[in-house]
Every structure is written in C-alpha cells, then in structure tokens.
N, C-alpha and C positions, 0 to 999 in steps of 0.2 A: 179508131178510138171510139168505142161505143158511147153514145149519149153526149158526145162532145161535137159541137158544130165545127165545120171546117174553118170558120172565121172566128174561132174562140179568142185568138189574140187581139183582134180588132175589138171584139165585144169587151174583153177584159180592160183594154185601154180606155174605151168609152165609159166603162162603169167604175173606174178607179175612185172617183169622187163618192159614188154611192157605196162602194165597198168600204171606204174609209169611214163614212158616216155610220154605217152598220157596225163596223168593228168598234168604233168609239162608244157605241151604245151598249156594248157587252160589258157591263159592270156588275159587281156584287153577285147576287143569286143567278142572274141571267148568265153571267160569265161562267159560273160553276156549272150551270146546265149545259152550256155550249161545250165547255171543256170535256164533260162526260160523253158528249156525242162525237167528239173529234176522232177517237180511235176507230169507231165504226164507219164514219164518213171517209176516213183515210183508207181503210180496207176496201170500201166500196169503190172509191176513185181508182185505186190501183188494181181492182179486178177488171176495170174497163180500159186502163191506160198502161201501155208497155213503155217503160223507160228506154228499153233497148231500141224500140222503133222511133222514139222521139229524140232523146239525148240533147234536147235544146239547151238545157242548163250547161252541159259540158261544152257546147258549141258557142255559147255566148257570154258566160260569166265565169269567174274564178272563185273557188273557195279560198279561205285563209288557210295557210299552212303554218300551224303553230309548231313550236319546238318539238313536242312529242310526235306530231305528224311527220316532221322532217326526219326524225330519228327512225321511226318505224318504216317509212317509205325507203329511206336510204338503205336500211338493213334488208328490206324486201328486194330491192334492186341490186344489192351487193355493190353499193357505191359509198364513197365517203360523203358525209353530210355536205361538206363544202362543194363537192362535185355536183351533187344534186341541186344545190342552191345556184351555183354558177351556170349550170346547164339549163335549168328549167324555171327558175324563180326570179322575181324582182320584188323590191320593196315598194308598196304603194304609198300614197300620201299620208295614210294613217299609221305607217310603220309596220304593216302586216306583209308577210310574204304571200305573193300571188303568182300564178303562172305568167310567164313572159308574153304569151300569145294565146289567142283563141283560134280554133278550138283547143281544148285542153290537150297538151302533148301526150297524155296518157290515155286518150280516147282512141280506140282502134277503129279501123275502117268499117268494122261490123257493129259499131256503136257500143261495144263493150269496153268497160274500164280495164286497162291492162294492169292496174294496181288495186283492183277492187278489194282484195283481202286486207290491204294496208292503207286504203284511201283515207284522206283527211277527215277529221271529225265533222267539219261542215258538210261534206258529201254524205256522211253517214246519217246526218240529221235532216238534210234537205229533202223535201220542201217545207218541213215544219208543219205539216197538215195534221199531225196527230198529237200536238202539244201546245202549251200556252203561248209559245212564240207567235203563233198565228194571230192571237188577240193582242198580246203585249207589244208587238212591233208592227203596228198597222201600216206604216210606210213601206216596210220590207215586204209585208204580205201583199200589198197592192202591186208592188214591183214584180214580185214572184208570180202573181196572177197572169202577167203578160208573158212570163218566161216558161211557166210550167202548167200544163193542162190540168194537173191534179189540183193545184191551188184554185184555178178557175172553177173546177168542178165543185170543190168543197165550198167555196164562197157562194156559188149559185145555190147550193143546197141549204146553206145557212140563211139565205134571204127569207125563207119562210118562217124562221123562228121569231116569235113575238115576245 
C-alpha cells in the first residue's frame, strides 16, 4: 500500500483524539470546502490501496443487513430469506441484522466478496471517505481509521486543511 506506513493502525489509534478534534472543527464553509475535496481524496486513496489485498473490514466488522439487502442477497444466493437469516445472520443489540461471525462468511479465501453484486448497502458505501458521513459521524470515522487504511489516508490528508 503506497504512502501508507506499515504501522498505520497504531498511528490511527494514537491519533483518534486529534482526528476527532479536526473533524469537529469542520463546520459551515470549512465543511463545504472539505466535502468538495473528499471525492478526489477518496480516489487518491483507492489508487494506492487495494481492498482485495486488505479486506480488513470484512475480517473484523459486520455491515448491517437491512430488509432490502436480505431480499437481494437471498435472491442472489437462491435461498429463502429465512434460510439466509438463520444460516448467516444474528440480531445485534440495536436490532440490526449482522453476520454471526467474523470474518464475513461471504469473504472468499482470495479476499473477494462472494456476493459483491448483491452486497449490503453498508458495504457499498464503506468506508464513507467520499461523502458527508466522514464529517457528520466523527466517532464512526475515528473507529474506521483503525479498520481501513483508506480512512487513515484521507484523514492524514485532511490534517493540512486550515
């Protein structure tokens, strides 16, 4: 992963407080200026980072499986929705369906998603480096910085914005 130090996770963990303070300062015009830069920073990060080489998100966290996701994935896998739920999903403490275990049961040995075309909405949007979630949910962003090198990369690039 080009431009990403080997100890990026440790650095992200150590910088969580600084990231949070930085994200909290992105208000008004500054937030709009940052939001305009996110798509380019997102593209830059993913030109250097391969999800297929990393797959850390799929190995450590679960997306939420909403009803439309369950329908789409069950159809894709030629399963009844109830079978998909019983086989792969549990309800978490917030009442959302999540995978029963990590790594994600749909992650192949080659780090490719076996349901990529039908993947949950959370997976489609993750790691939120190209949209307002990065700023509007700073606690989530700081957690994601330790999970995803692209989030770490984007936050590091945003540190220079005044």
